[in-house]
C-alpha positions, 0 to 999 in steps of 0.5 A: 344852154347848148350851142345853136340851142334856144336863145336865153331872153334876159331883159332888165328890170325897170323901176324896181330900184333894186339894181346897183350902179357900177362905174366903168371908166372905160366904157362908151356905151352900155353894151359892155355893162349889158353883157357883164350884168348878164355874166354875173347873173348867170354865174350865180344862177342859183339865185335867180328868182325871176319866173321867165328866166327860170322857165327858160333855164329849166326847159333847155 
């Protein structure tokens, strides 16, 4: 993705039971955990299997 380019939309999965919880004691809201989860996902982008995310990455 390029600066000022298209927006990458990543939405958390609901109800599939495959997500792991990480306790962040210094966090008062969920914003930091959302950012970190997306950072970890994109850092290991070769393992992404979601077609909607893959199509955004390959179209960019």
